[in-house]
TIMARDO-391118 format. One record per residue: residue number from 1; chain; x, y, z of N, C-alpha, C in turn. Coordinates in pm, whole numbers, plus 50000, padded with zeros to 5 digits. Layout:
N
 resi chain    nX    nY    nZ   caX   caY   caZ    cX    cY    cZ
  NUM     A     X     Y     Z     X     Y     Z     X     Y     Z
...
//
This chain:
334
 resi chain    nX    nY    nZ   caX   caY   caZ    cX    cY    cZ
    1     A 06068 56513 51897 06040 56412 51997 06170 56318 52023
    2     A 06220 56272 52153 06337 56221 52172 06327 56065 52090
    3     A 06436 56015 52078 06433 55915 52022 06388 55790 52106
    4     A 06364 55674 52055 06296 55552 52162 06403 55510 52237
    5     A 06353 55502 52356 06455 55454 52467 06423 55287 52522
    6     A 06319 55266 52520 06275 55136 52570 06225 55064 52424
    7     A 06247 54898 52485 06214 54813 52415 06055 54760 52406
    8     A 05970 54777 52326 05832 54726 52350 05792 54592 52351
    9     A 05882 54521 52279 05856 54353 52275 05980 54310 52394
   10     A 05933 54280 52527 06023 54201 52613 05997 54070 52659
   11     A 06088 53994 52685 06075 53879 52705 06109 53857 52863
   12     A 06136 53953 52943 06173 53916 53078 06165 54053 53171
   13     A 06154 54082 53307 06125 54180 53359 06297 54260 53387
   14     A 06266 54377 53401 06370 54444 53434 06454 54427 53538
   15     A 06583 54427 53549 06678 54399 53667 06745 54532 53708
   16     A 06812 54508 53825 06881 54654 53875 06973 54676 53771
   17     A 07065 54564 53743 07195 54609 53630 07113 54677 53498
   18     A 07017 54623 53443 06936 54711 53304 06914 54834 53354
   19     A 06828 54875 53441 06758 55001 53495 06858 55088 53520
   20     A 06968 55034 53567 07043 55132 53640 07185 55121 53566
   21     A 07195 55101 53459 07303 55085 53362 07339 55255 53340
   22     A 07472 55268 53345 07516 55396 53334 07524 55473 53480
   23     A 07479 55440 53570 07476 55492 53696 07623 55466 53756
   24     A 07701 55568 53790 07817 55573 53838 07828 55655 53993
   25     A 07883 55575 54087 07891 55617 54196 07944 55755 54242
   26     A 08050 55786 54172 08121 55899 54152 08088 56017 54099
   27     A 07985 56003 54007 07938 56088 53891 07792 56153 53924
   28     A 07760 56260 53995 07653 56318 54029 07552 56327 53903
   29     A 07618 56344 53785 07523 56349 53679 07490 56199 53596
   30     A 07522 56101 53653 07494 55978 53584 07340 55914 53629
   31     A 07305 55966 53721 07158 55955 53739 07052 55976 53620
   32     A 07090 56085 53566 07024 56118 53428 07049 56027 53303
   33     A 07150 55950 53327 07214 55888 53203 07165 55736 53196
   34     A 07082 55705 53308 07040 55560 53342 06927 55528 53238
   35     A 06916 55404 53211 06788 55360 53118 06686 55390 53195
   36     A 06647 55390 53309 06509 55389 53387 06492 55572 53354
   37     A 06593 55667 53373 06581 55783 53359 06550 55823 53224
   38     A 06620 55766 53136 06628 55785 52959 06491 55759 52931
   39     A 06434 55667 52984 06244 55608 52932 06198 55733 53006
   40     A 06193 55761 53131 06108 55858 53177 06126 55997 53086
   41     A 06220 56014 53071 06236 56161 52973 06169 56134 52852
   42     A 06181 56041 52782 06117 56029 52670 05955 56034 52702
   43     A 05926 55942 52792 05785 55946 52842 05723 56061 52873
   44     A 05791 56195 52920 05735 56282 52950 05730 56392 52829
   45     A 05841 56381 52730 05843 56422 52628 05734 56409 52507
   46     A 05708 56257 52512 05588 56233 52427 05460 56258 52497
   47     A 05441 56324 52571 05300 56353 52638 05260 56308 52779
   48     A 05355 56201 52841 05333 56154 52975 05207 56075 52961
   49     A 05106 56084 53056 05004 55983 53040 04910 55995 52924
   50     A 04931 56105 52832 04840 56148 52716 04940 56169 52601
   51     A 04990 56043 52560 05062 56073 52412 05023 56137 52323
   52     A 05093 56247 52270 05039 56304 52142 05035 56240 52015
   53     A 05100 56121 51996 05081 56058 51896 05029 55897 51913
   54     A 04976 55865 51813 04936 55710 51845 05045 55621 51830
   55     A 05128 55628 51779 05219 55522 51752 05292 55501 51907
   56     A 05335 55641 51940 05401 55607 52103 05272 55548 52183
   57     A 05142 55569 52197 05031 55522 52274 05067 55345 52232
   58     A 05065 55314 52118 05064 55195 52094 05199 55109 52149
   59     A 05314 55170 52111 05435 55077 52174 05426 55070 52328
   60     A 05383 55189 52402 05362 55171 52538 05268 55064 52587
   61     A 05147 55060 52499 05061 54941 52553 05112 54804 52506
   62     A 05195 54788 52401 05237 54667 52377 05351 54637 52494
   63     A 05421 54711 52536 05537 54713 52632 05484 54669 52733
   64     A 05356 54732 52799 05272 54696 52949 05245 54539 52925
   65     A 05179 54531 52817 05147 54398 52789 05279 54263 52807
   66     A 05381 54309 52742 05507 54228 52764 05529 54233 52906
   67     A 05529 54305 52987 05574 54335 53129 05475 54209 53176
   68     A 05347 54236 53162 05235 54158 53236 05265 54022 53209
   69     A 05290 53985 53099 05343 53844 53065 05484 53780 53111
   70     A 05572 53885 53112 05693 53858 53177 05672 53818 53344
   71     A 05580 53889 53385 05557 53880 53532 05523 53770 53568
   72     A 05418 53691 53493 05360 53571 53484 05478 53460 53461
   73     A 05550 53494 53380 05682 53388 53369 05765 53391 53482
   74     A 05791 53516 53543 05860 53511 53631 05798 53441 53777
   75     A 05667 53453 53791 05576 53411 53897 05623 53228 53880
   76     A 05631 53213 53758 05601 53069 53735 05722 53008 53801
   77     A 05823 53070 53807 05954 53002 53824 06009 53062 53954
   78     A 05937 53162 54030 05962 53214 54145 06021 53100 54263
   79     A 06094 53113 54363 06147 53001 54467 06051 53016 54540
   80     A 05972 53111 54581 05838 53133 54694 05724 53130 54606
   81     A 05601 53117 54672 05459 53076 54652 05383 53186 54691
   82     A 05415 53266 54832 05322 53328 54888 05362 53482 54864
   83     A 05304 53533 54793 05344 53688 54754 05251 53781 54863
   84     A 05323 53859 54925 05256 53972 55023 05303 54119 54946
   85     A 05216 54212 54930 05260 54371 54895 05221 54438 55005
   86     A 05328 54509 55001 05317 54633 55087 05280 54779 55016
   87     A 05168 54853 55086 05147 54948 55030 05169 55062 55124
   88     A 05204 55174 55075 05227 55298 55164 05279 55425 55126
   89     A 05311 55516 55202 05307 55637 55153 05479 55645 55091
   90     A 05476 55715 54977 05608 55751 54939 05698 55822 54982
   91     A 05621 55915 55089 05701 56007 55154 05733 55974 55298
   92     A 05714 55867 55329 05793 55800 55461 05929 55825 55467
   93     A 05966 55872 55551 06120 55911 55583 06184 55781 55614
   94     A 06356 55786 55583 06409 55680 55594 06461 55652 55738
   95     A 06454 55756 55822 06471 55760 55966 06348 55762 56041
   96     A 06220 55729 55992 06118 55708 56040 06107 55579 56125
   97     A 06047 55576 56269 06035 55432 56301 05967 55334 56224
   98     A 05855 55373 56136 05771 55303 56084 05866 55232 55945
   99     A 05926 55337 55886 06041 55277 55806 06110 55160 55847
  100     A 06175 55189 55947 06237 55064 56000 06187 54920 56063
  101     A 06035 54940 56090 05934 54838 56144 05914 54776 56017
  102     A 05899 54823 55881 05850 54776 55752 05964 54688 55726
  103     A 06074 54746 55711 06178 54661 55672 06225 54532 55711
  104     A 06216 54556 55865 06215 54438 55969 06110 54330 55939
  105     A 05998 54369 55902 05875 54286 55870 05893 54216 55740
  106     A 05919 54279 55626 05954 54233 55509 06085 54124 55533
  107     A 06197 54152 55609 06292 54060 55636 06243 53937 55704
  108     A 06151 53944 55797 06092 53856 55867 06007 53759 55757
  109     A 05944 53835 55682 05857 53756 55603 05929 53687 55459
  110     A 06045 53744 55413 06115 53693 55326 06198 53550 55398
  111     A 06229 53545 55520 06283 53458 55571 06197 53327 55619
  112     A 06060 53371 55599 05984 53268 55628 05907 53223 55464
  113     A 05970 53258 55329 05934 53203 55229 05821 53290 55165
  114     A 05788 53402 55204 05719 53484 55137 05795 53571 55056
  115     A 05729 53604 54950 05761 53721 54830 05717 53835 54868
  116     A 05819 53948 54905 05776 54106 54934 05745 54155 54789
  117     A 05658 54224 54782 05607 54314 54659 05556 54436 54722
  118     A 05598 54539 54634 05581 54679 54648 05534 54765 54501
  119     A 05500 54887 54523 05493 54960 54398 05638 55014 54350
  120     A 05725 54987 54443 05879 54989 54391 05952 55139 54380
  121     A 05874 55236 54481 05925 55369 54477 05989 55371 54608
  122     A 05999 55510 54675 06057 55549 54796 05984 55529 54893
  123     A 06011 55553 55037 05935 55540 55135 05875 55422 55215
  124     A 05782 55368 55217 05747 55225 55283 05776 55144 55178
  125     A 05764 55172 55030 05810 55073 54942 05956 55039 54928
  126     A 06015 55137 54939 06189 55100 54966 06230 55002 55074
  127     A 06178 55061 55184 06160 54966 55311 06139 54833 55301
  128     A 06031 54798 55211 05997 54650 55171 06131 54599 55108
  129     A 06163 54637 55023 06289 54573 54938 06427 54573 55022
  130     A 06448 54679 55102 06555 54678 55194 06558 54544 55295
  131     A 06439 54521 55336 06398 54416 55416 06433 54292 55343
  132     A 06336 54263 55227 06365 54117 55155 06510 54099 55105
  133     A 06596 54224 55079 06729 54217 55000 06824 54136 55113
  134     A 06806 54177 55248 06861 54115 55347 06826 53979 55386
  135     A 06738 53905 55312 06693 53785 55378 06794 53684 55426
  136     A 06915 53684 55363 06983 53608 55419 07085 53639 55496
  137     A 07066 53769 55540 07185 53854 55629 07126 53861 55773
  138     A 07216 53877 55874 07166 53885 55988 07115 54035 56024
  139     A 07044 54034 56139 06964 54130 56151 07074 54254 56189
  140     A 07159 54254 56239 07259 54360 56255 07288 54409 56141
  141     A 07305 54353 56022 07320 54393 55906 07229 54471 55838
  142     A 07094 54420 55855 06984 54537 55815 06974 54648 55905
  143     A 07005 54649 56016 07013 54760 56116 07109 54848 56049
  144     A 07217 54808 56013 07334 54887 55947 07288 54941 55856
  145     A 07235 54879 55768 07166 54958 55645 07049 55038 55637
  146     A 06959 55031 55753 06872 55118 55778 06940 55264 55830
  147     A 07028 55243 55920 07113 55359 55965 07166 55441 55868
  148     A 07229 55371 55761 07306 55460 55648 07219 55493 55586
  149     A 07101 55447 55534 07007 55527 55455 06952 55659 55508
  150     A 06931 55636 55651 06850 55753 55729 06953 55884 55724
  151     A 07050 55849 55683 07156 55972 55682 07108 56063 55577
  152     A 07032 56008 55456 06979 56123 55358 06839 56052 55371
  153     A 06733 56134 55472 06622 56060 55520 06526 56105 55401
  154     A 06495 56208 55348 06387 56246 55265 06444 56251 55129
  155     A 06337 56229 55037 06330 56260 54911 06385 56391 54865
  156     A 06437 56438 54793 06461 56556 54765 06334 56645 54704
  157     A 06306 56749 54746 06186 56826 54709 06192 56905 54557
  158     A 06079 56875 54508 06066 56938 54373 06125 56840 54250
  159     A 06139 56725 54270 06157 56623 54160 06059 56625 54058
  160     A 05929 56674 54095 05849 56666 53962 05871 56762 53863
  161     A 05991 56858 53854 06027 56931 53784 06151 56892 53705
  162     A 06186 56766 53740 06333 56708 53713 06348 56687 53555
  163     A 06231 56694 53472 06221 56688 53340 06101 56785 53280
  164     A 06175 56878 53194 06045 56968 53141 05946 56897 53031
  165     A 05851 56954 53011 05765 56894 52913 05862 56866 52762
  166     A 05944 56963 52741 06007 56928 52599 06133 56843 52635
  167     A 06124 56787 52730 06248 56673 52761 06356 56730 52826
  168     A 06389 56866 52852 06502 56912 52925 06523 56863 53050
  169     A 06633 56849 53084 06680 56791 53220 06707 56922 53308
  170     A 06662 56880 53458 06717 56993 53539 06829 56917 53605
  171     A 06959 56957 53587 07045 56872 53609 07092 56885 53775
  172     A 07066 57003 53839 07061 57012 53969 06989 56941 54044
  173     A 06877 56902 53995 06769 56820 54063 06809 56633 54047
  174     A 06856 56629 53942 06930 56507 53907 07059 56442 53979
  175     A 07123 56574 54021 07226 56544 54104 07176 56518 54256
  176     A 07062 56597 54291 07028 56562 54421 06959 56430 54428
  177     A 06870 56377 54305 06818 56231 54321 06966 56140 54327
  178     A 07051 56178 54257 07168 56077 54236 07239 56027 54391
  179     A 07237 56164 54476 07280 56162 54617 07191 56097 54715
  180     A 07046 56097 54675 06938 56028 54771 06968 55848 54748
  181     A 06986 55840 54612 06998 55699 54553 07095 55634 54588
  182     A 07211 55695 54598 07351 55647 54609 07372 55527 54715
  183     A 07347 55573 54846 07364 55479 54961 07281 55345 54946
  184     A 07158 55337 54888 07083 55224 54845 07156 55132 54730
  185     A 07230 55195 54631 07287 55156 54553 07434 55071 54603
  186     A 07479 55148 54689 07590 55092 54763 07531 54964 54844
  187     A 07435 54991 54929 07410 54856 54993 07345 54760 54903
  188     A 07294 54763 54777 07272 54686 54694 07403 54583 54643
  189     A 07505 54670 54618 07648 54613 54574 07710 54540 54690
  190     A 07695 54545 54811 07768 54505 54944 07676 54345 54968
  191     A 07571 54360 54945 07471 54224 54974 07528 54116 54879
  192     A 07592 54010 54924 07648 53906 54851 07527 53808 54792
  193     A 07422 53800 54875 07351 53691 54822 07197 53765 54870
  194     A 07143 53836 54772 07016 53911 54785 06889 53833 54790
  195     A 06818 53884 54863 06687 53819 54891 06608 53864 54774
  196     A 06505 53781 54759 06406 53802 54613 06299 53886 54669
  197     A 06260 53977 54565 06155 54074 54581 06112 54106 54448
  198     A 05974 54177 54424 05930 54221 54295 05881 54351 54326
  199     A 05921 54462 54266 05872 54595 54256 05775 54605 54112
  200     A 05678 54658 54128 05587 54696 54015 05578 54861 54020
  201     A 05639 54941 53978 05655 55069 53979 05612 55120 53832
  202     A 05584 55276 53819 05522 55323 53687 05588 55436 53645
  203     A 05621 55491 53528 05679 55586 53486 05594 55713 53474
  204     A 05467 55685 53547 05377 55797 53572 05429 55877 53711
  205     A 05507 55795 53780 05588 55871 53903 05718 55849 53873
  206     A 05778 55878 53780 05901 55820 53713 06007 55961 53786
  207     A 05990 56035 53828 06049 56160 53877 06105 56098 53997
  208     A 06040 55992 54071 06094 55941 54216 06165 55816 54146
  209     A 06276 55790 54217 06370 55704 54168 06319 55568 54182
  210     A 06320 55453 54105 06316 55314 54112 06374 55256 54202
  211     A 06321 55189 54302 06415 55118 54400 06539 55048 54362
  212     A 06656 55070 54421 06765 54993 54357 06744 54869 54444
  213     A 06676 54837 54535 06683 54693 54589 06600 54578 54567
  214     A 06534 54581 54472 06433 54477 54422 06532 54375 54323
  215     A 06476 54267 54348 06566 54187 54246 06492 54169 54127
  216     A 06360 54200 54122 06297 54202 53982 06231 54328 53976
  217     A 06186 54406 53864 06128 54517 53833 06009 54505 53732
  218     A 05895 54521 53757 05792 54496 53654 05741 54655 53654
  219     A 05815 54734 53541 05763 54878 53538 05668 54908 53407
  220     A 05564 54970 53461 05457 55012 53370 05445 55145 53330
  221     A 05396 55176 53220 05377 55310 53159 05217 55344 53221
  222     A 05118 55263 53207 05017 55301 53261 04966 55261 53371
  223     A 04954 55376 53494 04944 55339 53627 04815 55234 53662
  224     A 04713 55259 53609 04591 55195 53628 04630 55042 53605
  225     A 04702 55003 53474 04754 54886 53461 04825 54821 53596
  226     A 04919 54896 53610 05005 54859 53718 04942 54812 53857
  227     A 04828 54930 53894 04781 54896 54031 04716 54765 54015
  228     A 04646 54723 53913 04573 54601 53891 04640 54480 53918
  229     A 04768 54510 53840 04878 54393 53862 04922 54384 53995
  230     A 04937 54503 54054 05014 54483 54200 04926 54415 54273
  231     A 04786 54433 54284 04681 54348 54376 04661 54221 54342
  232     A 04657 54199 54195 04650 54084 54133 04776 53964 54201
  233     A 04878 54027 54205 04991 53936 54217 04993 53911 54389
  234     A 04949 54000 54480 04935 53986 54612 04856 53865 54660
  235     A 04878 53726 54602 04799 53631 54664 04762 53604 54799
  236     A 04878 53655 54870 04867 53625 55037 04790 53724 55102
  237     A 04812 53861 55042 04766 53966 55138 04823 54090 55098
  238     A 04761 54199 55156 04821 54345 55138 04822 54401 55245
  239     A 04968 54455 55310 04964 54521 55413 04967 54658 55396
  240     A 04891 54763 55441 04864 54884 55444 04961 54971 55546
  241     A 05044 55048 55504 05130 55112 55602 05075 55258 55588
  242     A 05136 55316 55687 05072 55483 55673 05095 55558 55550
  243     A 04995 55611 55499 04982 55676 55341 04868 55748 55369
  244     A 04871 55840 55226 04741 55917 55188 04655 55887 55068
  245     A 04647 55955 54993 04565 55937 54887 04573 55830 54782
  246     A 04665 55795 54754 04731 55685 54692 04702 55564 54754
  247     A 04751 55561 54869 04716 55435 54957 04575 55416 54977
  248     A 04500 55531 54984 04351 55493 55021 04296 55453 54861
  249     A 04328 55492 54786 04307 55475 54658 04313 55282 54644
  250     A 04406 55252 54662 04468 55122 54672 04384 55007 54768
  251     A 04351 55096 54879 04262 55007 54991 04133 54978 54934
  252     A 04061 55084 54858 03943 55066 54810 03920 55003 54685
  253     A 04023 55013 54619 04027 54932 54499 04048 54777 54522
  254     A 04126 54742 54635 04127 54593 54670 04004 54565 54747
  255     A 03957 54663 54822 03807 54654 54889 03711 54571 54786
  256     A 03711 54677 54660 03600 54624 54554 03631 54484 54529
  257     A 03756 54452 54478 03793 54329 54459 03738 54213 54517
  258     A 03758 54220 54672 03728 54146 54775 03564 54137 54775
  259     A 03512 54238 54800 03364 54253 54788 03286 54146 54695
  260     A 03326 54198 54597 03268 54119 54463 03332 53978 54412
  261     A 03471 53954 54517 03537 53830 54471 03576 53803 54324
  262     A 03641 53940 54298 03668 53915 54141 03760 53816 54110
  263     A 03851 53783 54183 03952 53708 54169 03929 53555 54236
  264     A 03761 53548 54250 03729 53441 54321 03776 53413 54474
  265     A 03825 53477 54538 03848 53486 54672 03872 53618 54737
  266     A 03883 53603 54862 03907 53744 54936 04069 53741 54969
  267     A 04127 53819 54939 04258 53875 54979 04275 53920 55105
  268     A 04352 53890 55206 04378 53928 55358 04419 54090 55337
  269     A 04348 54161 55412 04386 54317 55422 04420 54321 55569
  270     A 04532 54388 55555 04646 54413 55679 04664 54558 55705
  271     A 04620 54615 55813 04649 54748 55839 04736 54771 55938
  272     A 04858 54811 55908 04958 54831 56006 04959 54974 56066
  273     A 04912 54991 56169 04893 55107 56244 04752 55155 56281
  274     A 04701 55100 56398 04557 55118 56406 04528 55266 56431
  275     A 04581 55358 56478 04537 55496 56496 04526 55553 56331
  276     A 04633 55523 56258 04583 55600 56125 04483 55531 56046
  277     A 04437 55403 56061 04335 55359 55982 04196 55371 56056
  278     A 04201 55376 56197 04086 55420 56277 04028 55533 56314
  279     A 04153 55634 56327 04135 55771 56350 04176 55869 56250
  280     A 04298 55868 56215 04329 55967 56113 04245 55983 55984
  281     A 04257 55829 55910 04160 55792 55802 04102 55696 55820
  282     A 03994 55711 55885 03880 55603 55957 03854 55500 55829
  283     A 03936 55409 55768 03869 55354 55654 03799 55198 55722
  284     A 03870 55176 55843 03807 55051 55888 03655 55050 55912
  285     A 03628 55151 55982 03446 55163 56007 03388 55135 55877
  286     A 03450 55199 55762 03385 55181 55635 03390 55031 55594
  287     A 03479 54972 55600 03522 54833 55570 03430 54735 55650
  288     A 03427 54772 55783 03344 54702 55866 03211 54698 55830
  289     A 03136 54811 55765 02995 54826 55740 02994 54735 55582
  290     A 03110 54768 55485 03115 54677 55365 03079 54551 55360
  291     A 03194 54476 55443 03201 54336 55425 03105 54278 55520
  292     A 03097 54150 55501 03001 54070 55562 03087 54033 55710
  293     A 03010 54024 55821 03063 54012 55946 03167 53929 55944
  294     A 03164 53795 55896 03259 53685 55893 03366 53706 55822
  295     A 03349 53767 55691 03481 53809 55609 03559 53905 55687
  296     A 03521 53981 55753 03575 54098 55813 03661 54024 55930
  297     A 03608 53979 56001 03679 53877 56114 03783 53794 56081
  298     A 03756 53731 55940 03864 53613 55905 03963 53690 55824
  299     A 03934 53805 55737 04037 53850 55630 04080 53995 55671
  300     A 04040 54076 55798 04076 54189 55795 04156 54194 55942
  301     A 04281 54270 55925 04371 54285 56051 04419 54420 56070
  302     A 04402 54449 56182 04409 54577 56234 04520 54579 56355
  303     A 04655 54631 56353 04721 54597 56441 04866 54700 56435
  304     A 04920 54723 56537 05048 54793 56563 05178 54701 56576
  305     A 05141 54576 56590 05252 54484 56601 05269 54395 56475
  306     A 05396 54391 56445 05470 54295 56345 05441 54166 56363
  307     A 05451 54122 56492 05457 53985 56528 05315 53932 56501
  308     A 05203 54027 56499 05054 54009 56479 05050 53982 56333
  309     A 05116 54039 56243 05117 54041 56113 05155 53894 56039
  310     A 05299 53857 56115 05356 53736 56085 05246 53611 56097
  311     A 05218 53611 56242 05141 53506 56269 05013 53476 56195
  312     A 04954 53599 56163 04815 53613 56074 04841 53559 55939
  313     A 04959 53619 55859 04999 53542 55739 05022 53387 55759
  314     A 05136 53348 55836 05165 53203 55852 05036 53113 55863
  315     A 04950 53178 55945 04816 53095 55970 04732 53091 55871
  316     A 04726 53183 55782 04638 53211 55670 04669 53081 55577
  317     A 04775 53056 55535 04802 52951 55456 04746 52914 55319
  318     A 04723 53033 55255 04664 53015 55127 04798 52937 55019
  319     A 04741 52852 54971 04833 52730 54866 04836 52813 54724
  320     A 04736 52894 54676 04766 52936 54537 04852 53040 54515
  321     A 04935 53010 54414 05052 53096 54368 05014 53203 54307
  322     A 05084 53320 54262 05036 53440 54219 05015 53414 54091
  323     A 05088 53307 54017 05054 53267 53870 04916 53228 53877
  324     A 04903 53121 53964 04768 53050 53949 04661 53140 53941
  325     A 04656 53249 54043 04577 53353 54057 04536 53425 53956
  326     A 04657 53466 53907 04618 53567 53752 04574 53501 53668
  327     A 04594 53370 53630 04551 53262 53538 04431 53258 53550
  328     A 04392 53258 53669 04215 53219 53717 04143 53360 53694
  329     A 04206 53462 53729 04128 53615 53704 04125 53612 53552
  330     A 04217 53574 53463 04202 53598 53319 04084 53503 53286
  331     A 04066 53395 53324 03963 53299 53263 03838 53376 53330
  332     A 03823 53392 53420 03675 53464 53470 03663 53598 53390
  333     A 03768 53640 53323 03741 53796 53261 03682 53755 53126
  334     A 03697 53637 53053 03635 53602 52931 03509 53573 52934
//
């Protein structure tokens, strides 16, 4: 078994500097030496989602609870109160038009005082944090960054094999991951006044690099806990971008919470891309049958236009903070 790489008792969320400690722009092997990757390597060697010894399982659970508490502490002091989550496919290419649309939508939301949140991975998730990072920058600067990232549009294939079950690293894949991550790291260093955003990833998908563009990272071992936290934080709504199975899981988990008012209220569900959600994967027809007609009309939006989403969220105007919602949920669970 590899020596422990993570601290189970934490008092704060991860930062870019902590997770990417050891990353050197000029050294392609340095991705495999970052704290984020070292923890992933240990996670795989210990049995991944099914740890082979009780002590590892216990320490991972302690860590995830500490991250939950640290998230609440962060939300207590966050400069914004309206958290909006973006859910979408991890395989969305950086040069795809939807990637650019998500980035500019997140940019607009951040400039209006919203806190963009995502699962912290590539694709639409990365685009979310790219937009938020440029909150205090001009539109042209964001466009420049989108173009730069688009030169390496797709995540390298085969990253699931980057770490073998015994912990051995495939250094060829690690170098490819370094090359893919490098332009995002360069952009991160270039932005003098980064806009605030929260990433909530998991080491279950640790073969995909955590975004380098979020200001705070709440990374979990247990994906089920992470998914629950992600939806609970999104007090002001969830924007669903083009995705497949993982996004569908999040849609119906969110729908169940809303149907039963698990958190005491209905969190708006916004579907960005009418054809995707009415034809390709027609979830809208199911939700229309599931929800009360009044709830569907008030809380569900299907659109291809970013301006519609901005107007919908600004008009919605929920005043409850992410922390207040999480505390209310904990009380309801007792």
